[in-house]
mmCIF file as gemmi writes it, N, C-alpha and C atoms, coordinates in Angstrom:
data_model
loop_
_atom_site.group_PDB
_atom_site.id
_atom_site.type_symbol
_atom_site.label_atom_id
_atom_site.label_alt_id
_atom_site.label_comp_id
_atom_site.label_asym_id
_atom_site.label_entity_id
_atom_site.label_seq_id
_atom_site.pdbx_PDB_ins_code
_atom_site.Cartn_x
_atom_site.Cartn_y
_atom_site.Cartn_z
_atom_site.occupancy
_atom_site.B_iso_or_equiv
_atom_site.pdbx_formal_charge
_atom_site.auth_seq_id
_atom_site.auth_asym_id
_atom_site.pdbx_PDB_model_num
ATOM 1 N N . MET Axp A 1 ? 100.785 -16.114 65.519 1 0 ? 1 A 1
ATOM 2 C CA . MET Axp A 1 ? 100.135 -16.423 66.777 1 0 ? 1 A 1
ATOM 3 C C . MET Axp A 1 ? 101.127 -17.095 67.73 1 0 ? 1 A 1
ATOM 4 N N . ILE Axp A 2 ? 100.906 -16.854 68.986 1 0 ? 2 A 1
ATOM 5 C CA . ILE Axp A 2 ? 101.748 -17.452 70.008 1 0 ? 2 A 1
ATOM 6 C C . ILE Axp A 2 ? 101.174 -18.825 70.38 1 0 ? 2 A 1
ATOM 7 N N . LYS Axp A 3 ? 102.075 -19.758 70.627 1 0 ? 3 A 1
ATOM 8 C CA . LYS Axp A 3 ? 101.617 -21.095 71.02 1 0 ? 3 A 1
ATOM 9 C C . LYS Axp A 3 ? 100.994 -21.025 72.408 1 0 ? 3 A 1
ATOM 10 N N . LEU Axp A 4 ? 100.033 -21.884 72.633 1 0 ? 4 A 1
ATOM 11 C CA . LEU Axp A 4 ? 99.297 -21.842 73.894 1 0 ? 4 A 1
ATOM 12 C C . LEU Axp A 4 ? 100.183 -22.172 75.09 1 0 ? 4 A 1
ATOM 13 N N . SER Axp A 5 ? 101.121 -23.086 74.918 1 0 ? 5 A 1
ATOM 14 C CA . SER Axp A 5 ? 102.015 -23.406 76.043 1 0 ? 5 A 1
ATOM 15 C C . SER Axp A 5 ? 102.942 -22.239 76.354 1 0 ? 5 A 1
ATOM 16 N N . HIS Axp A 6 ? 103.365 -21.503 75.327 1 0 ? 6 A 1
ATOM 17 C CA . HIS Axp A 6 ? 104.188 -20.316 75.58 1 0 ? 6 A 1
ATOM 18 C C . HIS Axp A 6 ? 103.378 -19.224 76.271 1 0 ? 6 A 1
ATOM 19 N N . ALA Axp A 7 ? 102.113 -19.116 75.906 1 0 ? 7 A 1
ATOM 20 C CA . ALA Axp A 7 ? 101.252 -18.128 76.559 1 0 ? 7 A 1
ATOM 21 C C . ALA Axp A 7 ? 101.076 -18.458 78.035 1 0 ? 7 A 1
ATOM 22 N N . ALA Axp A 8 ? 100.97 -19.745 78.36 1 0 ? 8 A 1
ATOM 23 C CA . ALA Axp A 8 ? 100.855 -20.149 79.77 1 0 ? 8 A 1
ATOM 24 C C . ALA Axp A 8 ? 102.13 -19.807 80.535 1 0 ? 8 A 1
ATOM 25 N N . ASN Axp A 9 ? 103.268 -20.022 79.914 1 0 ? 9 A 1
ATOM 26 C CA . ASN Axp A 9 ? 104.539 -19.678 80.566 1 0 ? 9 A 1
ATOM 27 C C . ASN Axp A 9 ? 104.669 -18.17 80.758 1 0 ? 9 A 1
ATOM 28 N N . LEU Axp A 10 ? 104.25 -17.402 79.757 1 0 ? 10 A 1
ATOM 29 C CA . LEU Axp A 10 ? 104.281 -15.948 79.904 1 0 ? 10 A 1
ATOM 30 C C . LEU Axp A 10 ? 103.337 -15.483 81.011 1 0 ? 10 A 1
ATOM 31 N N . ALA Axp A 11 ? 102.192 -16.14 81.12 1 0 ? 11 A 1
ATOM 32 C CA . ALA Axp A 11 ? 101.251 -15.779 82.181 1 0 ? 11 A 1
ATOM 33 C C . ALA Axp A 11 ? 101.873 -16.011 83.551 1 0 ? 11 A 1
ATOM 34 N N . LEU Axp A 12 ? 102.575 -17.121 83.714 1 0 ? 12 A 1
ATOM 35 C CA . LEU Axp A 12 ? 103.25 -17.38 84.995 1 0 ? 12 A 1
ATOM 36 C C . LEU Axp A 12 ? 104.346 -16.355 85.27 1 0 ? 12 A 1
ATOM 37 N N . GLY Axp A 13 ? 105.115 -16.026 84.239 1 0 ? 13 A 1
ATOM 38 C CA . GLY Axp A 13 ? 106.171 -15.032 84.411 1 0 ? 13 A 1
ATOM 39 C C . GLY Axp A 13 ? 105.625 -13.664 84.777 1 0 ? 13 A 1
ATOM 40 N N . LEU Axp A 14 ? 104.558 -13.249 84.098 1 0 ? 14 A 1
ATOM 41 C CA . LEU Axp A 14 ? 103.96 -11.954 84.411 1 0 ? 14 A 1
ATOM 42 C C . LEU Axp A 14 ? 103.281 -11.962 85.779 1 0 ? 14 A 1
ATOM 43 N N . ALA Axp A 15 ? 102.771 -13.105 86.187 1 0 ? 15 A 1
ATOM 44 C CA . ALA Axp A 15 ? 102.152 -13.202 87.508 1 0 ? 15 A 1
ATOM 45 C C . ALA Axp A 15 ? 103.187 -12.984 88.615 1 0 ? 15 A 1
ATOM 46 N N . CYS Axp A 16 ? 104.41 -13.384 88.372 1 0 ? 16 A 1
ATOM 47 C CA . CYS Axp A 16 ? 105.475 -13.181 89.363 1 0 ? 16 A 1
ATOM 48 C C . CYS Axp A 16 ? 106.105 -11.797 89.253 1 0 ? 16 A 1
ATOM 49 N N . PHE Axp A 17 ? 106.089 -11.21 88.066 1 0 ? 17 A 1
ATOM 50 C CA . PHE Axp A 17 ? 106.753 -9.934 87.816 1 0 ? 17 A 1
ATOM 51 C C . PHE Axp A 17 ? 105.867 -8.731 88.161 1 0 ? 17 A 1
ATOM 52 N N . SER Axp A 18 ? 104.57 -8.857 87.982 1 0 ? 18 A 1
ATOM 53 C CA . SER Axp A 18 ? 103.656 -7.734 88.188 1 0 ? 18 A 1
ATOM 54 C C . SER Axp A 18 ? 103.637 -7.212 89.621 1 0 ? 18 A 1
ATOM 55 N N . PRO Axp A 19 ? 103.575 -8.07 90.647 1 0 ? 19 A 1
ATOM 56 C CA . PRO Axp A 19 ? 103.562 -7.524 92.013 1 0 ? 19 A 1
ATOM 57 C C . PRO Axp A 19 ? 104.818 -6.728 92.355 1 0 ? 19 A 1
ATOM 58 N N . ILE Axp A 20 ? 105.936 -7.089 91.763 1 0 ? 20 A 1
ATOM 59 C CA . ILE Axp A 20 ? 107.176 -6.342 92.021 1 0 ? 20 A 1
ATOM 60 C C . ILE Axp A 20 ? 107.057 -4.929 91.48 1 0 ? 20 A 1
ATOM 61 N N . LEU Axp A 21 ? 106.528 -4.791 90.258 1 0 ? 21 A 1
ATOM 62 C CA . LEU Axp A 21 ? 106.333 -3.46 89.684 1 0 ? 21 A 1
ATOM 63 C C . LEU Axp A 21 ? 105.355 -2.64 90.518 1 0 ? 21 A 1
ATOM 64 N N . LEU Axp A 22 ? 104.259 -3.264 90.92 1 0 ? 22 A 1
ATOM 65 C CA . LEU Axp A 22 ? 103.271 -2.54 91.713 1 0 ? 22 A 1
ATOM 66 C C . LEU Axp A 22 ? 103.808 -2.168 93.086 1 0 ? 22 A 1
ATOM 67 N N . PHE Axp A 23 ? 104.6 -3.044 93.687 1 0 ? 23 A 1
ATOM 68 C CA . PHE Axp A 23 ? 105.187 -2.749 94.988 1 0 ? 23 A 1
ATOM 69 C C . PHE Axp A 23 ? 106.094 -1.527 94.915 1 0 ? 23 A 1
ATOM 70 N N . PHE Axp A 24 ? 107.014 -1.513 93.946 1 0 ? 24 A 1
ATOM 71 C CA . PHE Axp A 24 ? 107.927 -0.379 93.834 1 0 ? 24 A 1
ATOM 72 C C . PHE Axp A 24 ? 107.202 0.883 93.391 1 0 ? 24 A 1
ATOM 73 N N . GLY Axp A 25 ? 106.201 0.736 92.538 1 0 ? 25 A 1
ATOM 74 C CA . GLY Axp A 25 ? 105.426 1.908 92.135 1 0 ? 25 A 1
ATOM 75 C C . GLY Axp A 25 ? 104.635 2.499 93.282 1 0 ? 25 A 1
ATOM 76 N N . PHE Axp A 26 ? 104.055 1.637 94.113 1 0 ? 26 A 1
ATOM 77 C CA . PHE Axp A 26 ? 103.27 2.123 95.239 1 0 ? 26 A 1
ATOM 78 C C . PHE Axp A 26 ? 104.151 2.77 96.298 1 0 ? 26 A 1
ATOM 79 N N . PHE Axp A 27 ? 105.287 2.161 96.61 1 0 ? 27 A 1
ATOM 80 C CA . PHE Axp A 27 ? 106.135 2.69 97.668 1 0 ? 27 A 1
ATOM 81 C C . PHE Axp A 27 ? 107.091 3.778 97.198 1 0 ? 27 A 1
ATOM 82 N N . ALA Axp A 28 ? 107.111 4.093 95.911 1 0 ? 28 A 1
ATOM 83 C CA . ALA Axp A 28 ? 107.878 5.255 95.453 1 0 ? 28 A 1
ATOM 84 C C . ALA Axp A 28 ? 107.274 6.537 96.01 1 0 ? 28 A 1
ATOM 85 N N . ARG Axp A 29 ? 105.986 6.495 96.321 1 0 ? 29 A 1
ATOM 86 C CA . ARG Axp A 29 ? 105.317 7.656 96.889 1 0 ? 29 A 1
ATOM 87 C C . ARG Axp A 29 ? 105.822 7.963 98.297 1 0 ? 29 A 1
ATOM 88 N N . TYR Axp A 30 ? 106.273 6.951 99.01 1 0 ? 30 A 1
ATOM 89 C CA . TYR Axp A 30 ? 106.668 7.117 100.404 1 0 ? 30 A 1
ATOM 90 C C . TYR Axp A 30 ? 108.175 7.264 100.589 1 0 ? 30 A 1
ATOM 91 N N . ALA Axp A 31 ? 108.904 7.522 99.523 1 0 ? 31 A 1
ATOM 92 C CA . ALA Axp A 31 ? 110.35 7.712 99.624 1 0 ? 31 A 1
ATOM 93 C C . ALA Axp A 31 ? 110.647 9.086 100.235 1 0 ? 31 A 1
ATOM 94 N N . TRP Axp A 32 ? 111.733 9.169 100.971 1 0 ? 32 A 1
ATOM 95 C CA . TRP Axp A 32 ? 112.156 10.445 101.528 1 0 ? 32 A 1
ATOM 96 C C . TRP Axp A 32 ? 112.971 11.166 100.47 1 0 ? 32 A 1
ATOM 97 N N . ILE Axp A 33 ? 112.39 12.19 99.911 1 0 ? 33 A 1
ATOM 98 C CA . ILE Axp A 33 ? 113.038 12.902 98.81 1 0 ? 33 A 1
ATOM 99 C C . ILE Axp A 33 ? 112.984 14.401 99.077 1 0 ? 33 A 1
ATOM 100 N N . SER Axp A 34 ? 113.842 15.112 98.396 1 0 ? 34 A 1
ATOM 101 C CA . SER Axp A 34 ? 113.825 16.566 98.501 1 0 ? 34 A 1
ATOM 102 C C . SER Axp A 34 ? 112.696 17.106 97.607 1 0 ? 34 A 1
ATOM 103 N N . PRO Axp A 35 ? 112.25 18.322 97.876 1 0 ? 35 A 1
ATOM 104 C CA . PRO Axp A 35 ? 111.154 18.881 97.067 1 0 ? 35 A 1
ATOM 105 C C . PRO Axp A 35 ? 111.492 19.018 95.571 1 0 ? 35 A 1
ATOM 106 N N . GLN Axp A 36 ? 112.784 19.126 95.233 1 0 ? 36 A 1
ATOM 107 C CA . GLN Axp A 36 ? 113.155 19.235 93.826 1 0 ? 36 A 1
ATOM 108 C C . GLN Axp A 36 ? 112.96 17.915 93.085 1 0 ? 36 A 1
ATOM 109 N N . GLN Axp A 37 ? 112.959 16.804 93.807 1 0 ? 37 A 1
ATOM 110 C CA . GLN Axp A 37 ? 112.848 15.493 93.173 1 0 ? 37 A 1
ATOM 111 C C . GLN Axp A 37 ? 111.417 14.981 93.089 1 0 ? 37 A 1
ATOM 112 N N . ILE Axp A 38 ? 110.447 15.72 93.598 1 0 ? 38 A 1
ATOM 113 C CA . ILE Axp A 38 ? 109.064 15.243 93.621 1 0 ? 38 A 1
ATOM 114 C C . ILE Axp A 38 ? 108.528 14.954 92.216 1 0 ? 38 A 1
ATOM 115 N N . PRO Axp A 39 ? 108.707 15.838 91.224 1 0 ? 39 A 1
ATOM 116 C CA . PRO Axp A 39 ? 108.169 15.502 89.888 1 0 ? 39 A 1
ATOM 117 C C . PRO Axp A 39 ? 108.793 14.239 89.288 1 0 ? 39 A 1
ATOM 118 N N . THR Axp A 40 ? 110.067 14.033 89.542 1 0 ? 40 A 1
ATOM 119 C CA . THR Axp A 40 ? 110.731 12.836 89.026 1 0 ? 40 A 1
ATOM 120 C C . THR Axp A 40 ? 110.157 11.578 89.663 1 0 ? 40 A 1
ATOM 121 N N . TYR Axp A 41 ? 109.965 11.61 90.969 1 0 ? 41 A 1
ATOM 122 C CA . TYR Axp A 41 ? 109.426 10.441 91.656 1 0 ? 41 A 1
ATOM 123 C C . TYR Axp A 41 ? 107.964 10.198 91.294 1 0 ? 41 A 1
ATOM 124 N N . ARG Axp A 42 ? 107.211 11.259 91.043 1 0 ? 42 A 1
ATOM 125 C CA . ARG Axp A 42 ? 105.828 11.08 90.594 1 0 ? 42 A 1
ATOM 126 C C . ARG Axp A 42 ? 105.799 10.401 89.228 1 0 ? 42 A 1
ATOM 127 N N . LEU Axp A 43 ? 106.704 10.789 88.358 1 0 ? 43 A 1
ATOM 128 C CA . LEU Axp A 43 ? 106.777 10.16 87.036 1 0 ? 43 A 1
ATOM 129 C C . LEU Axp A 43 ? 107.151 8.685 87.164 1 0 ? 43 A 1
ATOM 130 N N . ILE Axp A 44 ? 108.147 8.391 87.998 1 0 ? 44 A 1
ATOM 131 C CA . ILE Axp A 44 ? 108.56 6.997 88.219 1 0 ? 44 A 1
ATOM 132 C C . ILE Axp A 44 ? 107.406 6.193 88.805 1 0 ? 44 A 1
ATOM 133 N N . GLU Axp A 45 ? 106.716 6.77 89.776 1 0 ? 45 A 1
ATOM 134 C CA . GLU Axp A 45 ? 105.585 6.082 90.401 1 0 ? 45 A 1
ATOM 135 C C . GLU Axp A 45 ? 104.499 5.777 89.379 1 0 ? 45 A 1
ATOM 136 N N . ASN Axp A 46 ? 104.139 6.759 88.576 1 0 ? 46 A 1
ATOM 137 C CA . ASN Axp A 46 ? 103.079 6.553 87.586 1 0 ? 46 A 1
ATOM 138 C C . ASN Axp A 46 ? 103.473 5.539 86.528 1 0 ? 46 A 1
ATOM 139 N N . VAL Axp A 47 ? 104.722 5.57 86.088 1 0 ? 47 A 1
ATOM 140 C CA . VAL Axp A 47 ? 105.179 4.611 85.077 1 0 ? 47 A 1
ATOM 141 C C . VAL Axp A 47 ? 105.166 3.188 85.641 1 0 ? 47 A 1
ATOM 142 N N . LEU Axp A 48 ? 105.679 3.008 86.848 1 0 ? 48 A 1
ATOM 143 C CA . LEU Axp A 48 ? 105.709 1.669 87.447 1 0 ? 48 A 1
ATOM 144 C C . LEU Axp A 48 ? 104.303 1.139 87.725 1 0 ? 48 A 1
ATOM 145 N N . LEU Axp A 49 ? 103.423 1.995 88.218 1 0 ? 49 A 1
ATOM 146 C CA . LEU Axp A 49 ? 102.053 1.546 88.472 1 0 ? 49 A 1
ATOM 147 C C . LEU Axp A 49 ? 101.334 1.196 87.174 1 0 ? 49 A 1
ATOM 148 N N . THR Axp A 50 ? 101.54 1.992 86.139 1 0 ? 50 A 1
ATOM 149 C CA . THR Axp A 50 ? 100.91 1.708 84.85 1 0 ? 50 A 1
ATOM 150 C C . THR Axp A 50 ? 101.436 0.408 84.26 1 0 ? 50 A 1
ATOM 151 N N . LEU Axp A 51 ? 102.748 0.212 84.306 1 0 ? 51 A 1
ATOM 152 C CA . LEU Axp A 51 ? 103.318 -1.041 83.808 1 0 ? 51 A 1
ATOM 153 C C . LEU Axp A 51 ? 102.838 -2.237 84.621 1 0 ? 51 A 1
ATOM 154 N N . GLY Axp A 52 ? 102.716 -2.071 85.929 1 0 ? 52 A 1
ATOM 155 C CA . GLY Axp A 52 ? 102.231 -3.155 86.771 1 0 ? 52 A 1
ATOM 156 C C . GLY Axp A 52 ? 100.799 -3.545 86.452 1 0 ? 52 A 1
ATOM 157 N N . VAL Axp A 53 ? 99.937 -2.553 86.25 1 0 ? 53 A 1
ATOM 158 C CA . VAL Axp A 53 ? 98.534 -2.849 85.917 1 0 ? 53 A 1
ATOM 159 C C . VAL Axp A 53 ? 98.44 -3.482 84.537 1 0 ? 53 A 1
ATOM 160 N N . PHE Axp A 54 ? 99.195 -2.97 83.567 1 0 ? 54 A 1
ATOM 161 C CA . PHE Axp A 54 ? 99.178 -3.575 82.236 1 0 ? 54 A 1
ATOM 162 C C . PHE Axp A 54 ? 99.73 -4.995 82.25 1 0 ? 54 A 1
ATOM 163 N N . SER Axp A 55 ? 100.788 -5.23 83.018 1 0 ? 55 A 1
ATOM 164 C CA . SER Axp A 55 ? 101.33 -6.587 83.049 1 0 ? 55 A 1
ATOM 165 C C . SER Axp A 55 ? 100.373 -7.545 83.761 1 0 ? 55 A 1
ATOM 166 N N . TYR Axp A 56 ? 99.654 -7.07 84.784 1 0 ? 56 A 1
ATOM 167 C CA . TYR Axp A 56 ? 98.608 -7.894 85.391 1 0 ? 56 A 1
ATOM 168 C C . TYR Axp A 56 ? 97.543 -8.25 84.363 1 0 ? 56 A 1
ATOM 169 N N . SER Axp A 57 ? 97.085 -7.245 83.64 1 0 ? 57 A 1
ATOM 170 C CA . SER Axp A 57 ? 96.026 -7.47 82.642 1 0 ? 57 A 1
ATOM 171 C C . SER Axp A 57 ? 96.479 -8.426 81.553 1 0 ? 57 A 1
ATOM 172 N N . ILE Axp A 58 ? 97.682 -8.23 81.055 1 0 ? 58 A 1
ATOM 173 C CA . ILE Axp A 58 ? 98.197 -9.09 79.992 1 0 ? 58 A 1
ATOM 174 C C . ILE Axp A 58 ? 98.423 -10.509 80.52 1 0 ? 58 A 1
ATOM 175 N N . GLY Axp A 59 ? 98.929 -10.632 81.74 1 0 ? 59 A 1
ATOM 176 C CA . GLY Axp A 59 ? 99.129 -11.954 82.325 1 0 ? 59 A 1
ATOM 177 C C . GLY Axp A 59 ? 97.827 -12.712 82.504 1 0 ? 59 A 1
ATOM 178 N N . LEU Axp A 60 ? 96.788 -12.012 82.966 1 0 ? 60 A 1
ATOM 179 C CA . LEU Axp A 60 ? 95.495 -12.676 83.111 1 0 ? 60 A 1
ATOM 180 C C . LEU Axp A 60 ? 94.898 -13.025 81.756 1 0 ? 60 A 1
ATOM 181 N N . TRP Axp A 61 ? 95.115 -12.174 80.753 1 0 ? 61 A 1
ATOM 182 C CA . TRP Axp A 61 ? 94.635 -12.498 79.409 1 0 ? 61 A 1
ATOM 183 C C . TRP Axp A 61 ? 95.357 -13.733 78.874 1 0 ? 61 A 1
ATOM 184 N N . PHE Axp A 62 ? 96.681 -13.807 79.058 1 0 ? 62 A 1
ATOM 185 C CA . PHE Axp A 62 ? 97.433 -14.995 78.628 1 0 ? 62 A 1
ATOM 186 C C . PHE Axp A 62 ? 96.952 -16.244 79.357 1 0 ? 62 A 1
ATOM 187 N N . ALA Axp A 63 ? 96.621 -16.103 80.642 1 0 ? 63 A 1
ATOM 188 C CA . ALA Axp A 63 ? 96.123 -17.258 81.392 1 0 ? 63 A 1
ATOM 189 C C . ALA Axp A 63 ? 94.8 -17.748 80.816 1 0 ? 63 A 1
ATOM 190 N N . GLY Axp A 64 ? 93.919 -16.833 80.483 1 0 ? 64 A 1
ATOM 191 C CA . GLY Axp A 64 ? 92.653 -17.23 79.878 1 0 ? 64 A 1
ATOM 192 C C . GLY Axp A 64 ? 92.822 -17.786 78.482 1 0 ? 64 A 1
ATOM 193 N N . TYR Axp A 65 ? 93.742 -17.206 77.723 1 0 ? 65 A 1
ATOM 194 C CA . TYR Axp A 65 ? 93.99 -17.65 76.349 1 0 ? 65 A 1
ATOM 195 C C . TYR Axp A 65 ? 94.573 -19.059 76.316 1 0 ? 65 A 1
ATOM 196 N N . SER Axp A 66 ? 95.414 -19.379 77.27 1 0 ? 66 A 1
ATOM 197 C CA . SER Axp A 66 ? 96.114 -20.662 77.244 1 0 ? 66 A 1
ATOM 198 C C . SER Axp A 66 ? 95.414 -21.734 78.076 1 0 ? 66 A 1
ATOM 199 N N . TYR Axp A 67 ? 94.23 -21.455 78.574 1 0 ? 67 A 1
ATOM 200 C CA . TYR Axp A 67 ? 93.569 -22.409 79.474 1 0 ? 67 A 1
ATOM 201 C C . TYR Axp A 67 ? 93.266 -23.742 78.793 1 0 ? 67 A 1
ATOM 202 N N . SER Axp A 68 ? 92.928 -23.722 77.51 1 0 ? 68 A 1
ATOM 203 C CA . SER Axp A 68 ? 92.561 -24.975 76.843 1 0 ? 68 A 1
ATOM 204 C C . SER Axp A 68 ? 93.758 -25.913 76.679 1 0 ? 68 A 1
ATOM 205 N N . ALA Axp A 69 ? 94.95 -25.378 76.535 1 0 ? 69 A 1
ATOM 206 C CA . ALA Axp A 69 ? 96.134 -26.218 76.323 1 0 ? 69 A 1
ATOM 207 C C . ALA Axp A 69 ? 96.862 -26.558 77.625 1 0 ? 69 A 1
ATOM 208 N N . ALA Axp A 70 ? 96.872 -25.631 78.556 1 0 ? 70 A 1
ATOM 209 C CA . ALA Axp A 70 ? 97.612 -25.848 79.808 1 0 ? 70 A 1
ATOM 210 C C . ALA Axp A 70 ? 96.769 -25.346 80.974 1 0 ? 70 A 1
ATOM 211 N N . PRO Axp A 71 ? 95.744 -26.105 81.36 1 0 ? 71 A 1
ATOM 212 C CA . PRO Axp A 71 ? 94.838 -25.587 82.391 1 0 ? 71 A 1
ATOM 213 C C . PRO Axp A 71 ? 95.484 -25.408 83.763 1 0 ? 71 A 1
ATOM 214 N N . ARG Axp A 72 ? 96.411 -26.296 84.13 1 0 ? 72 A 1
ATOM 215 C CA . ARG Axp A 72 ? 97.041 -26.15 85.453 1 0 ? 72 A 1
ATOM 216 C C . ARG Axp A 72 ? 97.906 -24.898 85.528 1 0 ? 72 A 1
ATOM 217 N N . ARG Axp A 73 ? 98.709 -24.689 84.49 1 0 ? 73 A 1
ATOM 218 C CA . ARG Axp A 73 ? 99.569 -23.497 84.496 1 0 ? 73 A 1
ATOM 219 C C . ARG Axp A 73 ? 98.734 -22.226 84.435 1 0 ? 73 A 1
ATOM 220 N N . ALA Axp A 74 ? 97.665 -22.26 83.66 1 0 ? 74 A 1
ATOM 221 C CA . ALA Axp A 74 ? 96.816 -21.075 83.551 1 0 ? 74 A 1
ATOM 222 C C . ALA Axp A 74 ? 96.133 -20.764 84.881 1 0 ? 74 A 1
ATOM 223 N N . LEU Axp A 75 ? 95.636 -21.788 85.553 1 0 ? 75 A 1
ATOM 224 C CA . LEU Axp A 75 ? 95.012 -21.559 86.855 1 0 ? 75 A 1
ATOM 225 C C . LEU Axp A 75 ? 96.024 -21.105 87.896 1 0 ? 75 A 1
ATOM 226 N N . CYS Axp A 76 ? 97.223 -21.676 87.862 1 0 ? 76 A 1
ATOM 227 C CA . CYS Axp A 76 ? 98.284 -21.233 88.788 1 0 ? 76 A 1
ATOM 228 C C . CYS Axp A 76 ? 98.634 -19.772 88.544 1 0 ? 76 A 1
ATOM 229 N N . ALA Axp A 77 ? 98.726 -19.386 87.286 1 0 ? 77 A 1
ATOM 230 C CA . ALA Axp A 77 ? 99.039 -17.988 86.966 1 0 ? 77 A 1
ATOM 231 C C . ALA Axp A 77 ? 97.928 -17.061 87.436 1 0 ? 77 A 1
ATOM 232 N N . ALA Axp A 78 ? 96.692 -17.459 87.257 1 0 ? 78 A 1
ATOM 233 C CA . ALA Axp A 78 ? 95.578 -16.62 87.706 1 0 ? 78 A 1
ATOM 234 C C . ALA Axp A 78 ? 95.563 -16.5 89.224 1 0 ? 78 A 1
ATOM 235 N N . VAL Axp A 79 ? 95.797 -17.595 89.916 1 0 ? 79 A 1
ATOM 236 C CA . VAL Axp A 79 ? 95.801 -17.56 91.394 1 0 ? 79 A 1
ATOM 237 C C . VAL Axp A 79 ? 96.962 -16.723 91.9 1 0 ? 79 A 1
ATOM 238 N N . VAL Axp A 80 ? 98.139 -16.919 91.334 1 0 ? 80 A 1
ATOM 239 C CA . VAL Axp A 80 ? 99.309 -16.139 91.77 1 0 ? 80 A 1
ATOM 240 C C . VAL Axp A 80 ? 99.113 -14.658 91.453 1 0 ? 80 A 1
ATOM 241 N N . SER Axp A 81 ? 98.435 -14.35 90.363 1 0 ? 81 A 1
ATOM 242 C CA . SER Axp A 81 ? 98.166 -12.951 90.023 1 0 ? 81 A 1
ATOM 243 C C . SER Axp A 81 ? 97.209 -12.313 91.012 1 0 ? 81 A 1
ATOM 244 N N . LEU Axp A 82 ? 96.244 -13.078 91.474 1 0 ? 82 A 1
ATOM 245 C CA . LEU Axp A 82 ? 95.219 -12.5 92.334 1 0 ? 82 A 1
ATOM 246 C C . LEU Axp A 82 ? 95.558 -12.557 93.815 1 0 ? 82 A 1
ATOM 247 N N . LEU Axp A 83 ? 96.563 -13.316 94.22 1 0 ? 83 A 1
ATOM 248 C CA . LEU Axp A 83 ? 96.924 -13.402 95.634 1 0 ? 83 A 1
ATOM 249 C C . LEU Axp A 83 ? 97.283 -12.049 96.256 1 0 ? 83 A 1
ATOM 250 N N . PRO Axp A 84 ? 98.108 -11.217 95.608 1 0 ? 84 A 1
ATOM 251 C CA . PRO Axp A 84 ? 98.403 -9.913 96.225 1 0 ? 84 A 1
ATOM 252 C C . PRO Axp A 84 ? 97.159 -9.041 96.386 1 0 ? 84 A 1
ATOM 253 N N . LEU Axp A 85 ? 96.214 -9.16 95.457 1 0 ? 85 A 1
ATOM 254 C CA . LEU Axp A 85 ? 94.993 -8.365 95.579 1 0 ? 85 A 1
ATOM 255 C C . LEU Axp A 85 ? 94.146 -8.833 96.764 1 0 ? 85 A 1
ATOM 256 N N . PHE Axp A 86 ? 94.057 -10.154 96.966 1 0 ? 86 A 1
ATOM 257 C CA . PHE Axp A 86 ? 93.342 -10.658 98.125 1 0 ? 86 A 1
ATOM 258 C C . PHE Axp A 86 ? 94.048 -10.269 99.419 1 0 ? 86 A 1
ATOM 259 N N . PHE Axp A 87 ? 95.359 -10.244 99.408 1 0 ? 87 A 1
ATOM 260 C CA . PHE Axp A 87 ? 96.119 -9.837 100.587 1 0 ? 87 A 1
ATOM 261 C C . PHE Axp A 87 ? 95.841 -8.372 100.922 1 0 ? 87 A 1
ATOM 262 N N . LEU Axp A 88 ? 95.843 -7.505 99.912 1 0 ? 88 A 1
ATOM 263 C CA . LEU Axp A 88 ? 95.541 -6.095 100.159 1 0 ? 88 A 1
ATOM 264 C C . LEU Axp A 88 ? 94.109 -5.912 100.641 1 0 ? 88 A 1
ATOM 265 N N . TRP Axp A 89 ? 93.176 -6.676 100.058 1 0 ? 89 A 1
ATOM 266 C CA . TRP Axp A 89 ? 91.786 -6.601 100.508 1 0 ? 89 A 1
ATOM 267 C C . TRP Axp A 89 ? 91.686 -7.014 101.972 1 0 ? 89 A 1
ATOM 268 N N . TYR Axp A 90 ? 92.407 -8.056 102.352 1 0 ? 90 A 1
ATOM 269 C CA . TYR Axp A 90 ? 92.405 -8.513 103.74 1 0 ? 90 A 1
ATOM 270 C C . TYR Axp A 90 ? 92.957 -7.427 104.671 1 0 ? 90 A 1
ATOM 271 N N . LEU Axp A 91 ? 94.02 -6.768 104.25 1 0 ? 91 A 1
ATOM 272 C CA . LEU Axp A 91 ? 94.6 -5.712 105.088 1 0 ? 91 A 1
ATOM 273 C C . LEU Axp A 91 ? 93.624 -4.571 105.27 1 0 ? 91 A 1
ATOM 274 N N . TYR Axp A 92 ? 92.992 -4.139 104.195 1 0 ? 92 A 1
ATOM 275 C CA . TYR Axp A 92 ? 92.059 -3.022 104.297 1 0 ? 92 A 1
ATOM 276 C C . TYR Axp A 92 ? 90.769 -3.41 104.996 1 0 ? 92 A 1
ATOM 277 N N . ALA Axp A 93 ? 90.325 -4.65 104.86 1 0 ? 93 A 1
ATOM 278 C CA . ALA Axp A 93 ? 89.094 -5.081 105.505 1 0 ? 93 A 1
ATOM 279 C C . ALA Axp A 93 ? 89.291 -5.282 107.004 1 0 ? 93 A 1
ATOM 280 N N . SER Axp A 94 ? 90.512 -5.561 107.429 1 0 ? 94 A 1
ATOM 281 C CA . SER Axp A 94 ? 90.753 -5.799 108.853 1 0 ? 94 A 1
ATOM 282 C C . SER Axp A 94 ? 90.944 -4.52 109.647 1 0 ? 94 A 1
ATOM 283 N N . VAL Axp A 95 ? 91.077 -3.387 108.98 1 0 ? 95 A 1
ATOM 284 C CA . VAL Axp A 95 ? 91.249 -2.107 109.683 1 0 ? 95 A 1
ATOM 285 C C . VAL Axp A 95 ? 89.864 -1.624 110.115 1 0 ? 95 A 1
ATOM 286 N N . PRO Axp A 96 ? 89.697 -1.307 111.416 1 0 ? 96 A 1
ATOM 287 C CA . PRO Axp A 96 ? 88.362 -0.852 111.878 1 0 ? 96 A 1
ATOM 288 C C . PRO Axp A 96 ? 88.048 0.55 111.429 1 0 ? 96 A 1
């Protein structure tokens, strides 16, 4: 078993790492590429998006798992994980 304080640290690390994966995975779709490179970029996009979603899920699970031992770090990890989602919701909600 992993120690609860280590789980809190992993949650913080994944909270900072996940948005980077999702950012590059999302914007890989908008790269200027030749038609021969489309399957490669689709594969890269899908892999990065999948890793980003899994790392978000694992980070939030670690935050919940470690809440009893390190509540401040766990709450910080959860808030940092959810901030990009609230930002995207704000962007989409503000469009008429």
